[in-house]
Each structure stands twice: as structure tokens, then as C-alpha cells.
N, C-alpha and C positions, 0 to 999 in steps of 0.2 A: 467131265463134270456132270455132277450128279443134279438131278432137279430140286434134291431135297435142299442142296446147299443154297438154292436161289430163293427158296420161300422160307418164312419164319415159321417156326414150330408152335409159338405161342398164338399168333392171329392168321394164319396161313395166309399172308400177303408177300408178296415179292420185297425182299430185304429192302429194296431201293426204297420201296413205299411205308416199308414198317418202322413204326417207332422203336421196336426192338432192336432192329437191327444198324440203326443209326446210333452214333454216340450221341448224349445228352450236350446241347448247346451250351456252349462256354459262355458265360457273362464276361463282357469285358471287366478287366479290373477297373476297380474304383479307384481314382486319381488319389496318389498318396497325400493326403494333408500335411502342409508343409508348415513346421513351427511359425506362428506370426511372428514379424520381425519389428523390435521395438524402433520407434521412430527416431531418426538422429536427431540427437539434440544439438542446438544451436551454440556452437563453440563460443567461450567465453573470448573477448576480445583480448589479445596479447598484448602484455605491459610493454608499452613502450618506454625503453631506458631513455632517461634525461628529459623525460615530459612531465611538469606541474599539471595539476588539476587545475582550471580556470575559478575564481574564486567567483562564489554565488553573488549575484547582484540582487537583493531583496527591493521589494518595492515598496515598501513601508519599513519603519523604525521600528525594532524590535524590543520587547521588554526589558530584556538585559542592557539595552543601552540608557534606557530610560530610570531604570531603577536607583543608579546613584544621583540622579539629577533629583529625582521624589526625596532622597532622604535628604540631601543638599537643601533644598528649600524647607523642609520641615525643621531643620535644625535652625536655619536663619528666622524661621518664626516662631521659635520656641517651642517646637515639639508637636504643635498641632495646627489644624488649619481645615477650614472648610475645603470639600473638595472642587467646587467649582474655583475658590480663591487659589488653590494650590495649581490646578491645571492652567490658570492664567499665568501665575508665575513660571511654570516649566516651558510654557509657550513662549514667554519672553525670553527664557534662555538658551532653548534648541532653534528658536526661530528658523532662521535660514539654513539649518542642519536638517530640517524636515525632509522627508522626500516626498516627491509628487504623490504618492498613494497614501500619504498619510491623512490627506484632506478627504480622500473617498470615504463613503460611508459602508458601514458593514451591513450585513444583512437585516441586523437589527435596526439600522437608522442612527447609528452612533460614528461618530467620526473615529478612523482606525488608530490614531495616534492615542485617544483617549480609551478606546479599548486596550492598547499596549500599556497604557499607564494604570490600569486597574489591573492587568495582568501581572505587572511587575509589582503593584501593591500586595495582592494575592502572594505573590514570591516572597517578599519581603517579610510578609504575614507569618509564612511558613518558617521560615529561617528565624523568626523571633527579634527581627529588626522593628517592625511596626506590630502593632496590636488592633484588632478588629475592635474598634469603640464602639460609639454612637453612629447612627446612620448618615451620611452626607460628613461626617468629619474623618479624615486622615490623621492618624497620630503614631509617633515614632514609641516603641515599647521602651518600658523603664530600664535604664542600665542597672546592670547587677554589680553592685560593691564588693 
């Protein structure tokens, strides 16, 4: 074994100490990035055969229930009535059919069934059954001939 083999020709150091005689350190490979997996979504509940949906129980009377009663009261009154009188008549007709929540107040401070009656009126106006007349007066529309 020759002495020249043990020493680096570039730096005159023994090869065991020389940077030229040692291979460059290998960096460990970076961990492979795995593609981000989407979160599993909640599976929809399977439809059960023979099961019917439960009817929703409303806490207060809907405007759709009050609409025909409003029209009936106006027809009996000749087509026009002050709002307070109309609401009194509606109350007499539906009395015990009102739901417990109907006597509660809306955030604006109005009885819930009064609010439902006003919504029924707006719907009837949109359908052309009633007309928006003077303030405080509820009036049926003129029938077309």
C-alpha cells in the first residue's frame, strides 16, 4: 500500500480526515407529501320503507287558516269593515280553535294571531280577493263581471 493512497492530493490530509476523500453527506429524503384526503361527509340517513313523516305541530295559527275566515267575515259585513271590528269577528268565529301560541306577542308587541291575520290580508290582496283601501279598513275587491 502506498502512502500516496492514504493522503488526499488536494489538501495533503489523510483521506479519513479530508473532505475530498469522503462522500458528501446525503440529506435524508424529505417525507413525501400525501395528498390531503377530503373529510368524510355524514351519510344521509337511509329512507325507511313504510315510515311516514310526522306532521309538524305549529305553535300558532297560520295565515292560510285565517284567510277564508277573513273573507267570510267581510262578505257578511257587506265587503268592508274596520280592522278592529273584523279581528273581533274573526276571534268569535275561531275562538277555541286558536292555538296556545296565538295569544303570545310578537317581538313587535302584536298578538300572533293578529299578525297572522294581517299576513292573510296581504296574501289576499296579492291574489286580488281584497284591495288595499283606506288605512284601518279591510275591504274585499270588486268582483269582475
